[in-house]
mmCIF file of the N, C-alpha and C atoms, coordinates in Angstrom:
data_MODEL
# 
_entry.id   MODEL 
# 
loop_
_atom_site.group_PDB 
_atom_site.id 
_atom_site.type_symbol 
_atom_site.label_atom_id 
_atom_site.label_alt_id 
_atom_site.label_comp_id 
_atom_site.label_asym_id 
_atom_site.label_entity_id 
_atom_site.label_seq_id 
_atom_site.pdbx_PDB_ins_code 
_atom_site.Cartn_x 
_atom_site.Cartn_y 
_atom_site.Cartn_z 
_atom_site.occupancy 
_atom_site.B_iso_or_equiv 
_atom_site.pdbx_formal_charge 
_atom_site.auth_seq_id 
_atom_site.auth_comp_id 
_atom_site.auth_asym_id 
_atom_site.auth_atom_id 
_atom_site.pdbx_PDB_model_num 
ATOM 1   N N  . MET A 1 1  ? 17.699 -12.829 0.418   1.00 0.00 ? 1  MET A N  1 
ATOM 2   C CA . MET A 1 1  ? 17.267 -12.840 -0.671  1.00 0.00 ? 1  MET A CA 1 
ATOM 3   C C  . MET A 1 1  ? 17.361 -11.784 -1.660  1.00 0.00 ? 1  MET A C  1 
ATOM 4   N N  . ASN A 1 2  ? 17.930 -12.494 -3.005  1.00 0.00 ? 2  ASN A N  1 
ATOM 5   C CA . ASN A 1 2  ? 18.206 -11.555 -4.130  1.00 0.00 ? 2  ASN A CA 1 
ATOM 6   C C  . ASN A 1 2  ? 16.721 -11.465 -4.942  1.00 0.00 ? 2  ASN A C  1 
ATOM 7   N N  . TYR A 1 3  ? 15.771 -11.932 -5.131  1.00 0.00 ? 3  TYR A N  1 
ATOM 8   C CA . TYR A 1 3  ? 14.831 -12.005 -5.449  1.00 0.00 ? 3  TYR A CA 1 
ATOM 9   C C  . TYR A 1 3  ? 13.720 -11.559 -4.393  1.00 0.00 ? 3  TYR A C  1 
ATOM 10  N N  . PRO A 1 4  ? 12.525 -10.135 -4.683  1.00 0.00 ? 4  PRO A N  1 
ATOM 11  C CA . PRO A 1 4  ? 11.435 -9.786  -3.955  1.00 0.00 ? 4  PRO A CA 1 
ATOM 12  C C  . PRO A 1 4  ? 10.520 -11.058 -3.626  1.00 0.00 ? 4  PRO A C  1 
ATOM 13  N N  . ILE A 1 5  ? 10.043 -11.019 -2.898  1.00 0.00 ? 5  ILE A N  1 
ATOM 14  C CA . ILE A 1 5  ? 8.533  -11.886 -2.427  1.00 0.00 ? 5  ILE A CA 1 
ATOM 15  C C  . ILE A 1 5  ? 7.274  -11.581 -3.194  1.00 0.00 ? 5  ILE A C  1 
ATOM 16  N N  . PRO A 1 6  ? 7.031  -12.353 -4.344  1.00 0.00 ? 6  PRO A N  1 
ATOM 17  C CA . PRO A 1 6  ? 6.020  -12.194 -4.782  1.00 0.00 ? 6  PRO A CA 1 
ATOM 18  C C  . PRO A 1 6  ? 4.324  -11.452 -4.535  1.00 0.00 ? 6  PRO A C  1 
ATOM 19  N N  . VAL A 1 7  ? 3.697  -10.839 -4.533  1.00 0.00 ? 7  VAL A N  1 
ATOM 20  C CA . VAL A 1 7  ? 2.389  -10.257 -4.367  1.00 0.00 ? 7  VAL A CA 1 
ATOM 21  C C  . VAL A 1 7  ? 1.642  -10.509 -5.107  1.00 0.00 ? 7  VAL A C  1 
ATOM 22  N N  . SER A 1 8  ? 1.736  -11.295 -6.232  1.00 0.00 ? 8  SER A N  1 
ATOM 23  C CA . SER A 1 8  ? 0.833  -11.328 -6.935  1.00 0.00 ? 8  SER A CA 1 
ATOM 24  C C  . SER A 1 8  ? 0.699  -12.965 -7.500  1.00 0.00 ? 8  SER A C  1 
ATOM 25  N N  . PRO A 1 9  ? -0.619 -14.123 -7.692  1.00 0.00 ? 9  PRO A N  1 
ATOM 26  C CA . PRO A 1 9  ? -0.432 -14.377 -8.273  1.00 0.00 ? 9  PRO A CA 1 
ATOM 27  C C  . PRO A 1 9  ? 0.750  -14.793 -10.017 1.00 0.00 ? 9  PRO A C  1 
ATOM 28  N N  . GLN A 1 10 ? 0.501  -13.632 -10.427 1.00 0.00 ? 10 GLN A N  1 
ATOM 29  C CA . GLN A 1 10 ? 0.728  -13.348 -11.968 1.00 0.00 ? 10 GLN A CA 1 
ATOM 30  C C  . GLN A 1 10 ? 2.435  -13.380 -11.031 1.00 0.00 ? 10 GLN A C  1 
ATOM 31  N N  . GLU A 1 11 ? 3.429  -12.605 -10.781 1.00 0.00 ? 11 GLU A N  1 
ATOM 32  C CA . GLU A 1 11 ? 4.172  -12.214 -10.051 1.00 0.00 ? 11 GLU A CA 1 
ATOM 33  C C  . GLU A 1 11 ? 4.695  -13.943 -9.489  1.00 0.00 ? 11 GLU A C  1 
ATOM 34  N N  . VAL A 1 12 ? 4.312  -15.114 -9.135  1.00 0.00 ? 12 VAL A N  1 
ATOM 35  C CA . VAL A 1 12 ? 4.308  -15.859 -8.999  1.00 0.00 ? 12 VAL A CA 1 
ATOM 36  C C  . VAL A 1 12 ? 5.403  -17.063 -10.462 1.00 0.00 ? 12 VAL A C  1 
ATOM 37  N N  . VAL A 1 13 ? 3.872  -17.017 -11.337 1.00 0.00 ? 13 VAL A N  1 
ATOM 38  C CA . VAL A 1 13 ? 4.259  -17.611 -12.046 1.00 0.00 ? 13 VAL A CA 1 
ATOM 39  C C  . VAL A 1 13 ? 5.708  -16.722 -13.472 1.00 0.00 ? 13 VAL A C  1 
ATOM 40  N N  . ASP A 1 14 ? 5.594  -15.503 -13.124 1.00 0.00 ? 14 ASP A N  1 
ATOM 41  C CA . ASP A 1 14 ? 6.850  -14.725 -14.268 1.00 0.00 ? 14 ASP A CA 1 
ATOM 42  C C  . ASP A 1 14 ? 7.822  -15.081 -12.907 1.00 0.00 ? 14 ASP A C  1 
ATOM 43  N N  . LEU A 1 15 ? 8.285  -15.600 -12.332 1.00 0.00 ? 15 LEU A N  1 
ATOM 44  C CA . LEU A 1 15 ? 9.676  -16.339 -11.505 1.00 0.00 ? 15 LEU A CA 1 
ATOM 45  C C  . LEU A 1 15 ? 9.897  -17.520 -12.409 1.00 0.00 ? 15 LEU A C  1 
ATOM 46  N N  . ARG A 1 16 ? 8.859  -18.175 -13.176 1.00 0.00 ? 16 ARG A N  1 
ATOM 47  C CA . ARG A 1 16 ? 9.275  -19.332 -14.654 1.00 0.00 ? 16 ARG A CA 1 
ATOM 48  C C  . ARG A 1 16 ? 10.422 -18.589 -15.291 1.00 0.00 ? 16 ARG A C  1 
ATOM 49  N N  . GLN A 1 17 ? 10.747 -17.388 -15.521 1.00 0.00 ? 17 GLN A N  1 
ATOM 50  C CA . GLN A 1 17 ? 11.264 -17.153 -16.713 1.00 0.00 ? 17 GLN A CA 1 
ATOM 51  C C  . GLN A 1 17 ? 12.925 -16.702 -16.249 1.00 0.00 ? 17 GLN A C  1 
ATOM 52  N N  . LYS A 1 18 ? 12.948 -16.610 -14.127 1.00 0.00 ? 18 LYS A N  1 
ATOM 53  C CA . LYS A 1 18 ? 13.999 -17.148 -14.163 1.00 0.00 ? 18 LYS A CA 1 
ATOM 54  C C  . LYS A 1 18 ? 14.718 -18.004 -13.848 1.00 0.00 ? 18 LYS A C  1 
ATOM 55  N N  . ASN A 1 19 ? 16.498 -18.058 -13.709 1.00 0.00 ? 19 ASN A N  1 
ATOM 56  C CA . ASN A 1 19 ? 17.131 -19.294 -13.410 1.00 0.00 ? 19 ASN A CA 1 
ATOM 57  C C  . ASN A 1 19 ? 16.950 -19.751 -11.855 1.00 0.00 ? 19 ASN A C  1 
ATOM 58  N N  . VAL A 1 20 ? 16.911 -21.110 -11.907 1.00 0.00 ? 20 VAL A N  1 
ATOM 59  C CA . VAL A 1 20 ? 16.039 -21.525 -10.847 1.00 0.00 ? 20 VAL A CA 1 
ATOM 60  C C  . VAL A 1 20 ? 16.888 -21.550 -9.612  1.00 0.00 ? 20 VAL A C  1 
ATOM 61  N N  . SER A 1 21 ? 16.925 -21.126 -8.319  1.00 0.00 ? 21 SER A N  1 
ATOM 62  C CA . SER A 1 21 ? 18.408 -20.893 -7.554  1.00 0.00 ? 21 SER A CA 1 
ATOM 63  C C  . SER A 1 21 ? 17.770 -21.525 -5.859  1.00 0.00 ? 21 SER A C  1 
ATOM 64  N N  . GLU A 1 22 ? 18.259 -21.277 -5.114  1.00 0.00 ? 22 GLU A N  1 
ATOM 65  C CA . GLU A 1 22 ? 17.492 -21.725 -4.149  1.00 0.00 ? 22 GLU A CA 1 
ATOM 66  C C  . GLU A 1 22 ? 17.203 -20.214 -3.428  1.00 0.00 ? 22 GLU A C  1 
ATOM 67  N N  . ASP A 1 23 ? 17.202 -19.205 -3.829  1.00 0.00 ? 23 ASP A N  1 
ATOM 68  C CA . ASP A 1 23 ? 16.697 -18.365 -3.531  1.00 0.00 ? 23 ASP A CA 1 
ATOM 69  C C  . ASP A 1 23 ? 15.525 -17.727 -4.253  1.00 0.00 ? 23 ASP A C  1 
ATOM 70  N N  . LEU A 1 24 ? 16.192 -18.226 -5.425  1.00 0.00 ? 24 LEU A N  1 
ATOM 71  C CA . LEU A 1 24 ? 14.257 -18.128 -6.241  1.00 0.00 ? 24 LEU A CA 1 
ATOM 72  C C  . LEU A 1 24 ? 13.025 -19.194 -6.047  1.00 0.00 ? 24 LEU A C  1 
ATOM 73  N N  . VAL A 1 25 ? 13.847 -20.797 -5.035  1.00 0.00 ? 25 VAL A N  1 
ATOM 74  C CA . VAL A 1 25 ? 12.783 -21.453 -4.499  1.00 0.00 ? 25 VAL A CA 1 
ATOM 75  C C  . VAL A 1 25 ? 11.994 -20.579 -3.576  1.00 0.00 ? 25 VAL A C  1 
ATOM 76  N N  . ALA A 1 26 ? 13.217 -19.918 -2.441  1.00 0.00 ? 26 ALA A N  1 
ATOM 77  C CA . ALA A 1 26 ? 12.855 -19.346 -1.647  1.00 0.00 ? 26 ALA A CA 1 
ATOM 78  C C  . ALA A 1 26 ? 11.330 -18.457 -1.425  1.00 0.00 ? 26 ALA A C  1 
ATOM 79  N N  . ALA A 1 27 ? 11.882 -17.305 -2.891  1.00 0.00 ? 27 ALA A N  1 
ATOM 80  C CA . ALA A 1 27 ? 10.878 -16.232 -2.991  1.00 0.00 ? 27 ALA A CA 1 
ATOM 81  C C  . ALA A 1 27 ? 9.661  -16.658 -3.485  1.00 0.00 ? 27 ALA A C  1 
ATOM 82  N N  . ALA A 1 28 ? 9.727  -17.521 -4.252  1.00 0.00 ? 28 ALA A N  1 
ATOM 83  C CA . ALA A 1 28 ? 8.308  -18.528 -4.948  1.00 0.00 ? 28 ALA A CA 1 
ATOM 84  C C  . ALA A 1 28 ? 7.262  -19.433 -3.756  1.00 0.00 ? 28 ALA A C  1 
ATOM 85  N N  . ILE A 1 29 ? 7.760  -19.362 -2.677  1.00 0.00 ? 29 ILE A N  1 
ATOM 86  C CA . ILE A 1 29 ? 7.462  -20.581 -1.540  1.00 0.00 ? 29 ILE A CA 1 
ATOM 87  C C  . ILE A 1 29 ? 6.992  -19.471 -0.707  1.00 0.00 ? 29 ILE A C  1 
ATOM 88  N N  . ALA A 1 30 ? 7.812  -18.039 -0.487  1.00 0.00 ? 30 ALA A N  1 
ATOM 89  C CA . ALA A 1 30 ? 7.178  -17.191 -0.013  1.00 0.00 ? 30 ALA A CA 1 
ATOM 90  C C  . ALA A 1 30 ? 5.768  -16.015 -0.116  1.00 0.00 ? 30 ALA A C  1 
ATOM 91  N N  . GLY A 1 31 ? 5.637  -16.548 -1.882  1.00 0.00 ? 31 GLY A N  1 
ATOM 92  C CA . GLY A 1 31 ? 5.530  -15.722 -2.460  1.00 0.00 ? 31 GLY A CA 1 
ATOM 93  C C  . GLY A 1 31 ? 3.788  -16.387 -2.297  1.00 0.00 ? 31 GLY A C  1 
ATOM 94  N N  . VAL A 1 32 ? 3.567  -17.510 -2.644  1.00 0.00 ? 32 VAL A N  1 
ATOM 95  C CA . VAL A 1 32 ? 3.055  -18.450 -2.362  1.00 0.00 ? 32 VAL A CA 1 
ATOM 96  C C  . VAL A 1 32 ? 1.618  -18.435 -1.217  1.00 0.00 ? 32 VAL A C  1 
ATOM 97  N N  . VAL A 1 33 ? 2.703  -18.538 -0.030  1.00 0.00 ? 33 VAL A N  1 
ATOM 98  C CA . VAL A 1 33 ? 2.193  -17.958 1.077   1.00 0.00 ? 33 VAL A CA 1 
ATOM 99  C C  . VAL A 1 33 ? 1.684  -16.975 0.947   1.00 0.00 ? 33 VAL A C  1 
ATOM 100 N N  . GLN A 1 34 ? 2.325  -15.916 0.712   1.00 0.00 ? 34 GLN A N  1 
ATOM 101 C CA . GLN A 1 34 ? 1.723  -14.458 0.828   1.00 0.00 ? 34 GLN A CA 1 
ATOM 102 C C  . GLN A 1 34 ? 0.074  -14.252 0.405   1.00 0.00 ? 34 GLN A C  1 
ATOM 103 N N  . VAL A 1 35 ? 0.066  -14.867 -1.422  1.00 0.00 ? 35 VAL A N  1 
ATOM 104 C CA . VAL A 1 35 ? -0.953 -14.904 -1.961  1.00 0.00 ? 35 VAL A CA 1 
ATOM 105 C C  . VAL A 1 35 ? -2.045 -15.699 -1.638  1.00 0.00 ? 35 VAL A C  1 
ATOM 106 N N  . ALA A 1 36 ? -1.686 -16.628 -1.040  1.00 0.00 ? 36 ALA A N  1 
ATOM 107 C CA . ALA A 1 36 ? -2.535 -17.591 -0.150  1.00 0.00 ? 36 ALA A CA 1 
ATOM 108 C C  . ALA A 1 36 ? -3.446 -16.498 0.880   1.00 0.00 ? 36 ALA A C  1 
ATOM 109 N N  . ARG A 1 37 ? -2.602 -16.098 1.788   1.00 0.00 ? 37 ARG A N  1 
ATOM 110 C CA . ARG A 1 37 ? -3.335 -15.224 2.886   1.00 0.00 ? 37 ARG A CA 1 
ATOM 111 C C  . ARG A 1 37 ? -3.989 -14.553 2.295   1.00 0.00 ? 37 ARG A C  1 
ATOM 112 N N  . ALA A 1 38 ? -3.599 -13.368 1.456   1.00 0.00 ? 38 ALA A N  1 
ATOM 113 C CA . ALA A 1 38 ? -4.169 -12.598 0.934   1.00 0.00 ? 38 ALA A CA 1 
ATOM 114 C C  . ALA A 1 38 ? -5.627 -12.812 0.320   1.00 0.00 ? 38 ALA A C  1 
ATOM 115 N N  . LYS A 1 39 ? -5.695 -14.515 -0.642  1.00 0.00 ? 39 LYS A N  1 
ATOM 116 C CA . LYS A 1 39 ? -6.989 -14.535 -0.720  1.00 0.00 ? 39 LYS A CA 1 
ATOM 117 C C  . LYS A 1 39 ? -7.483 -15.140 0.239   1.00 0.00 ? 39 LYS A C  1 
ATOM 118 N N  . GLY A 1 40 ? -7.651 -15.087 1.395   1.00 0.00 ? 40 GLY A N  1 
ATOM 119 C CA . GLY A 1 40 ? -8.178 -15.531 2.493   1.00 0.00 ? 40 GLY A CA 1 
ATOM 120 C C  . GLY A 1 40 ? -8.020 -17.266 3.214   1.00 0.00 ? 40 GLY A C  1 
ATOM 121 N N  . GLN A 1 41 ? -7.361 -17.822 2.305   1.00 0.00 ? 41 GLN A N  1 
ATOM 122 C CA . GLN A 1 41 ? -6.820 -19.102 2.321   1.00 0.00 ? 41 GLN A CA 1 
ATOM 123 C C  . GLN A 1 41 ? -6.210 -19.733 3.834   1.00 0.00 ? 41 GLN A C  1 
ATOM 124 N N  . SER A 1 42 ? -6.604 -20.622 4.733   1.00 0.00 ? 42 SER A N  1 
ATOM 125 C CA . SER A 1 42 ? -6.026 -21.120 5.437   1.00 0.00 ? 42 SER A CA 1 
ATOM 126 C C  . SER A 1 42 ? -4.343 -22.068 5.309   1.00 0.00 ? 42 SER A C  1 
ATOM 127 N N  . LEU A 1 43 ? -3.693 -22.369 6.289   1.00 0.00 ? 43 LEU A N  1 
ATOM 128 C CA . LEU A 1 43 ? -2.925 -23.123 5.944   1.00 0.00 ? 43 LEU A CA 1 
ATOM 129 C C  . LEU A 1 43 ? -2.907 -24.299 5.674   1.00 0.00 ? 43 LEU A C  1 
ATOM 130 N N  . ASP A 1 44 ? -4.140 -25.093 5.680   1.00 0.00 ? 44 ASP A N  1 
ATOM 131 C CA . ASP A 1 44 ? -5.214 -26.125 5.949   1.00 0.00 ? 44 ASP A CA 1 
ATOM 132 C C  . ASP A 1 44 ? -5.549 -25.851 4.123   1.00 0.00 ? 44 ASP A C  1 
ATOM 133 N N  . ASP A 1 45 ? -5.897 -25.046 3.693   1.00 0.00 ? 45 ASP A N  1 
ATOM 134 C CA . ASP A 1 45 ? -6.212 -24.542 1.989   1.00 0.00 ? 45 ASP A CA 1 
ATOM 135 C C  . ASP A 1 45 ? -4.960 -25.020 1.703   1.00 0.00 ? 45 ASP A C  1 
ATOM 136 N N  . LEU A 1 46 ? -4.066 -24.302 1.758   1.00 0.00 ? 46 LEU A N  1 
ATOM 137 C CA . LEU A 1 46 ? -2.713 -24.155 1.100   1.00 0.00 ? 46 LEU A CA 1 
ATOM 138 C C  . LEU A 1 46 ? -2.008 -25.757 0.921   1.00 0.00 ? 46 LEU A C  1 
ATOM 139 N N  . THR A 1 47 ? -1.853 -26.324 2.276   1.00 0.00 ? 47 THR A N  1 
ATOM 140 C CA . THR A 1 47 ? -1.480 -27.500 1.952   1.00 0.00 ? 47 THR A CA 1 
ATOM 141 C C  . THR A 1 47 ? -2.265 -28.999 1.302   1.00 0.00 ? 47 THR A C  1 
ATOM 142 N N  . ALA A 1 48 ? -3.519 -28.674 1.414   1.00 0.00 ? 48 ALA A N  1 
ATOM 143 C CA . ALA A 1 48 ? -4.255 -29.175 0.482   1.00 0.00 ? 48 ALA A CA 1 
ATOM 144 C C  . ALA A 1 48 ? -4.106 -29.045 -0.860  1.00 0.00 ? 48 ALA A C  1 
ATOM 145 N N  . GLU A 1 49 ? -4.002 -28.298 -1.287  1.00 0.00 ? 49 GLU A N  1 
ATOM 146 C CA . GLU A 1 49 ? -3.345 -28.151 -2.708  1.00 0.00 ? 49 GLU A CA 1 
ATOM 147 C C  . GLU A 1 49 ? -2.305 -28.098 -3.070  1.00 0.00 ? 49 GLU A C  1 
ATOM 148 N N  . VAL A 1 50 ? -1.215 -28.377 -2.095  1.00 0.00 ? 50 VAL A N  1 
ATOM 149 C CA . VAL A 1 50 ? 0.629  -28.623 -2.217  1.00 0.00 ? 50 VAL A CA 1 
ATOM 150 C C  . VAL A 1 50 ? 0.119  -30.720 -2.713  1.00 0.00 ? 50 VAL A C  1 
ATOM 151 N N  . MET A 1 51 ? -0.257 -30.287 -1.690  1.00 0.00 ? 51 MET A N  1 
ATOM 152 C CA . MET A 1 51 ? -0.770 -32.098 -1.902  1.00 0.00 ? 51 MET A CA 1 
ATOM 153 C C  . MET A 1 51 ? -1.584 -32.934 -2.681  1.00 0.00 ? 51 MET A C  1 
ATOM 154 N N  . ALA A 1 52 ? -2.316 -32.042 -3.427  1.00 0.00 ? 52 ALA A N  1 
ATOM 155 C CA . ALA A 1 52 ? -3.021 -32.581 -4.535  1.00 0.00 ? 52 ALA A CA 1 
ATOM 156 C C  . ALA A 1 52 ? -2.295 -33.132 -5.734  1.00 0.00 ? 52 ALA A C  1 
ATOM 157 N N  . ASP A 1 53 ? -2.660 -34.264 -6.226  1.00 0.00 ? 53 ASP A N  1 
ATOM 158 C CA . ASP A 1 53 ? -1.494 -35.388 -7.144  1.00 0.00 ? 53 ASP A CA 1 
ATOM 159 C C  . ASP A 1 53 ? -2.014 -34.670 -8.650  1.00 0.00 ? 53 ASP A C  1 
ATOM 160 N N  . ASP A 1 54 ? -0.169 -34.262 -8.590  1.00 0.00 ? 54 ASP A N  1 
ATOM 161 C CA . ASP A 1 54 ? -0.125 -33.698 -9.971  1.00 0.00 ? 54 ASP A CA 1 
ATOM 162 C C  . ASP A 1 54 ? 0.709  -34.564 -10.088 1.00 0.00 ? 54 ASP A C  1 
ATOM 163 N N  . SER A 1 55 ? 1.650  -34.846 -11.744 1.00 0.00 ? 55 SER A N  1 
ATOM 164 C CA . SER A 1 55 ? 2.113  -35.177 -12.481 1.00 0.00 ? 55 SER A CA 1 
ATOM 165 C C  . SER A 1 55 ? 3.804  -34.853 -12.235 1.00 0.00 ? 55 SER A C  1 
ATOM 166 N N  . LEU A 1 56 ? 4.250  -33.495 -11.673 1.00 0.00 ? 56 LEU A N  1 
ATOM 167 C CA . LEU A 1 56 ? 5.315  -32.714 -11.106 1.00 0.00 ? 56 LEU A CA 1 
ATOM 168 C C  . LEU A 1 56 ? 5.595  -33.833 -9.936  1.00 0.00 ? 56 LEU A C  1 
ATOM 169 N N  . LEU A 1 57 ? 5.706  -33.682 -9.334  1.00 0.00 ? 57 LEU A N  1 
ATOM 170 C CA . LEU A 1 57 ? 5.918  -34.296 -7.600  1.00 0.00 ? 57 LEU A CA 1 
ATOM 171 C C  . LEU A 1 57 ? 5.233  -35.931 -7.529  1.00 0.00 ? 57 LEU A C  1 
ATOM 172 N N  . ASP A 1 58 ? 6.062  -36.367 -6.797  1.00 0.00 ? 58 ASP A N  1 
ATOM 173 C CA . ASP A 1 58 ? 5.353  -37.448 -6.099  1.00 0.00 ? 58 ASP A CA 1 
ATOM 174 C C  . ASP A 1 58 ? 5.086  -37.516 -5.205  1.00 0.00 ? 58 ASP A C  1 
ATOM 175 N N  . ARG A 1 59 ? 4.351  -38.602 -4.464  1.00 0.00 ? 59 ARG A N  1 
ATOM 176 C CA . ARG A 1 59 ? 3.980  -38.331 -2.942  1.00 0.00 ? 59 ARG A CA 1 
ATOM 177 C C  . ARG A 1 59 ? 4.941  -37.714 -2.269  1.00 0.00 ? 59 ARG A C  1 
ATOM 178 N N  . GLN A 1 60 ? 6.033  -38.084 -1.645  1.00 0.00 ? 60 GLN A N  1 
ATOM 179 C CA . GLN A 1 60 ? 6.768  -37.816 -0.961  1.00 0.00 ? 60 GLN A CA 1 
ATOM 180 C C  . GLN A 1 60 ? 7.437  -36.830 -0.888  1.00 0.00 ? 60 GLN A C  1 
ATOM 181 N N  . GLN A 1 61 ? 7.599  -36.481 -2.190  1.00 0.00 ? 61 GLN A N  1 
ATOM 182 C CA . GLN A 1 61 ? 8.205  -34.946 -2.694  1.00 0.00 ? 61 GLN A CA 1 
ATOM 183 C C  . GLN A 1 61 ? 7.134  -33.754 -1.823  1.00 0.00 ? 61 GLN A C  1 
ATOM 184 N N  . ARG A 1 62 ? 6.012  -33.870 -2.267  1.00 0.00 ? 62 ARG A N  1 
ATOM 185 C CA . ARG A 1 62 ? 4.636  -33.258 -2.090  1.00 0.00 ? 62 ARG A CA 1 
ATOM 186 C C  . ARG A 1 62 ? 4.632  -33.278 -0.499  1.00 0.00 ? 62 ARG A C  1 
ATOM 187 N N  . TYR A 1 63 ? 4.709  -34.410 0.636   1.00 0.00 ? 63 TYR A N  1 
ATOM 188 C CA . TYR A 1 63 ? 4.774  -33.730 1.305   1.00 0.00 ? 63 TYR A CA 1 
ATOM 189 C C  . TYR A 1 63 ? 6.098  -32.997 2.171   1.00 0.00 ? 63 TYR A C  1 
ATOM 190 N N  . TRP A 1 64 ? 7.136  -33.208 1.302   1.00 0.00 ? 64 TRP A N  1 
ATOM 191 C CA . TRP A 1 64 ? 8.187  -32.622 1.770   1.00 0.00 ? 64 TRP A CA 1 
ATOM 192 C C  . TRP A 1 64 ? 7.862  -31.689 1.757   1.00 0.00 ? 64 TRP A C  1 
ATOM 193 N N  . LEU A 1 65 ? 7.333  -30.401 0.312   1.00 0.00 ? 65 LEU A N  1 
ATOM 194 C CA . LEU A 1 65 ? 6.936  -29.462 -0.228  1.00 0.00 ? 65 LEU A CA 1 
ATOM 195 C C  . LEU A 1 65 ? 5.900  -28.686 0.978   1.00 0.00 ? 65 LEU A C  1 
ATOM 196 N N  . SER A 1 66 ? 5.104  -29.598 1.477   1.00 0.00 ? 66 SER A N  1 
ATOM 197 C CA . SER A 1 66 ? 4.339  -29.480 2.431   1.00 0.00 ? 66 SER A CA 1 
ATOM 198 C C  . SER A 1 66 ? 4.591  -28.772 3.616   1.00 0.00 ? 66 SER A C  1 
ATOM 199 N N  . GLU A 1 67 ? 5.814  -29.498 4.199   1.00 0.00 ? 67 GLU A N  1 
ATOM 200 C CA . GLU A 1 67 ? 6.466  -29.113 5.114   1.00 0.00 ? 67 GLU A CA 1 
ATOM 201 C C  . GLU A 1 67 ? 7.425  -28.130 5.603   1.00 0.00 ? 67 GLU A C  1 
ATOM 202 N N  . ILE A 1 68 ? 7.738  -27.161 3.826   1.00 0.00 ? 68 ILE A N  1 
ATOM 203 C CA . ILE A 1 68 ? 8.107  -26.678 4.174   1.00 0.00 ? 68 ILE A CA 1 
ATOM 204 C C  . ILE A 1 68 ? 7.372  -25.174 4.039   1.00 0.00 ? 68 ILE A C  1 
ATOM 205 N N  . VAL A 1 69 ? 6.240  -25.119 3.523   1.00 0.00 ? 69 VAL A N  1 
ATOM 206 C CA . VAL A 1 69 ? 5.517  -24.201 2.945   1.00 0.00 ? 69 VAL A CA 1 
ATOM 207 C C  . VAL A 1 69 ? 4.796  -23.911 4.736   1.00 0.00 ? 69 VAL A C  1 
ATOM 208 N N  . ALA A 1 70 ? 4.529  -25.289 5.520   1.00 0.00 ? 70 ALA A N  1 
ATOM 209 C CA . ALA A 1 70 ? 4.062  -24.716 6.391   1.00 0.00 ? 70 ALA A CA 1 
ATOM 210 C C  . ALA A 1 70 ? 4.657  -24.276 7.650   1.00 0.00 ? 70 ALA A C  1 
ATOM 211 N N  . GLN A 1 71 ? 6.473  -24.526 7.242   1.00 0.00 ? 71 GLN A N  1 
ATOM 212 C CA . GLN A 1 71 ? 7.041  -23.884 8.367   1.00 0.00 ? 71 GLN A CA 1 
ATOM 213 C C  . GLN A 1 71 ? 7.466  -22.409 7.941   1.00 0.00 ? 71 GLN A C  1 
ATOM 214 N N  . ALA A 1 72 ? 7.053  -21.931 6.093   1.00 0.00 ? 72 ALA A N  1 
ATOM 215 C CA . ALA A 1 72 ? 7.005  -20.769 5.947   1.00 0.00 ? 72 ALA A CA 1 
ATOM 216 C C  . ALA A 1 72 ? 6.152  -19.928 6.295   1.00 0.00 ? 72 ALA A C  1 
ATOM 217 N N  . TRP A 1 73 ? 4.688  -20.529 6.341   1.00 0.00 ? 73 TRP A N  1 
ATOM 218 C CA . TRP A 1 73 ? 3.892  -19.934 7.193   1.00 0.00 ? 73 TRP A CA 1 
ATOM 219 C C  . TRP A 1 73 ? 3.908  -19.415 8.346   1.00 0.00 ? 73 TRP A C  1 
ATOM 220 N N  . GLN A 1 74 ? 4.016  -20.476 8.896   1.00 0.00 ? 74 GLN A N  1 
ATOM 221 C CA . GLN A 1 74 ? 4.559  -20.041 10.732  1.00 0.00 ? 74 GLN A CA 1 
ATOM 222 C C  . GLN A 1 74 ? 5.502  -19.039 10.906  1.00 0.00 ? 74 GLN A C  1 
ATOM 223 N N  . THR A 1 75 ? 6.368  -18.610 9.425   1.00 0.00 ? 75 THR A N  1 
ATOM 224 C CA . THR A 1 75 ? 7.559  -17.692 9.793   1.00 0.00 ? 75 THR A CA 1 
ATOM 225 C C  . THR A 1 75 ? 7.286  -16.180 9.460   1.00 0.00 ? 75 THR A C  1 
ATOM 226 N N  . LEU A 1 76 ? 6.758  -16.320 8.350   1.00 0.00 ? 76 LEU A N  1 
ATOM 227 C CA . LEU A 1 76 ? 6.404  -15.047 8.040   1.00 0.00 ? 76 LEU A CA 1 
ATOM 228 C C  . LEU A 1 76 ? 5.502  -14.315 8.510   1.00 0.00 ? 76 LEU A C  1 
ATOM 229 N N  . PRO A 1 77 ? 5.643  -12.903 8.455   1.00 0.00 ? 77 PRO A N  1 
ATOM 230 C CA . PRO A 1 77 ? 4.650  -12.435 9.137   1.00 0.00 ? 77 PRO A CA 1 
ATOM 231 C C  . PRO A 1 77 ? 3.758  -12.019 8.454   1.00 0.00 ? 77 PRO A C  1 
# 
């Protein structure tokens, strides 16, 4: 991966300044998982946040993203 995994919420936000690529998306997802764990959140907590209604993603996209987040949660150390 070409990007370090973010370790703080600010580092995740700072990724917005980069050009979107597969590596950037993977780093962002890994960073979100790491930050959630550091805050003591569970996978269920994080999934609920991903599934919360917003104007960026439709329900199917949020479901797809929640599946990827769950895989990352289970895979990352």
